[in-house]
N, C-alpha and C positions, 0 to 999 in steps of 0.2 A: 524583502518580499518573502524569503523563505520562512522567517519567523512568523510573519502574518499568516502564511499558509498553514504553518504548524498550529497556530491558535484556531483557525477555522476548523481544521480537522478535529482538533480536541473538542471544540464546541459541538460539533456534529456527533462525535463518538460519545460524549457525555449524554446527549439526548437520546441517541440509540440505545445505549445501556440502560438508561432510566426506563424508556418505553418497553424494553424487553426483559427487565429484571435481571440484568447481568452485573456481575461484580468485576470490575476492572482492577484486579490486583496485579502485582508486578509480573507474575507469570503470564497473565492473560495477554499482555502486550506482545510478548515474544511468540507465544503460541499462536496468536491471531496472524502474525506476520507469516509464520510457517504455513498456517492454513491457506492464506492468500497466495503464497508462492506455489503451493500445491495446485491451486486452481488456475493459476497462470500457466503452470507447466502442463496441465491437463488440456487447456485450450491450444497451447503451442503444439502439443502432440497431435491434436486433431488437425491443425493447420498443416503440419508437416508430414501427414499420412501415417503417423505412429499410433493413432487412436481413432476410434470411430467418430464419424462426424455427427451422428445422431440426427440426420436430416437438416443439419445446419448449412445454410448457403455460405458462399464466400463472404458476403456482406455481413451475415450473422457472426461468423467467425472473426472478422475484422472488428466488429463492434465489441464482441466478447473479449478479444485480446486487449483492446483499449481499455475496457471496463476493468478487467483483472489487473492491468498494469497500473491503473489509477488506484485500485485497492491496495496494491503492494506500496505504492508511493505513500498513500495515506497512512498505512500502518508503519512504515519506516519513520515517518514524521511523528506519529504518535509515540512510538518507542523512544525517539530522541527527546521528545518533550518530557515524557514520564521520567526519563533518566537525566534530565538537565544537560543534555549534550549540546555543545556548541557546533552545530552542523556547518554554518558558514565558515568558521575557523578551521574545522576539519577538512572541508573542501578546499580551502586556500592552501592548507599544508599538503594534503594528499594529491590534489589534482592541479595545483600550482595556478589557480586563478581565483579571483575574488568574486563571489556571487553578488549580484545586485541586491541591495536591500531596499 
């Protein structure tokens, strides 16, 4: 399952990069992950009262939090794919359970 999800994110990312004239070099993958983490933190700050809500309702914030979390997950999987990482194996070693394939 995780490897299939990784491939889906990769296909979507390739299309996005082609449509927007982006070069996905090695640095791009880790820098995009950092960018998305910043966006997740920005929404979290709004939710927890550490940042301006900018007119966003609770529902808007909840949706934004889910969206930014999905972006972080996607970019973690893209980074792992780009670097040939065995995430299921790492999860089994570090978290002591076997992810479903």
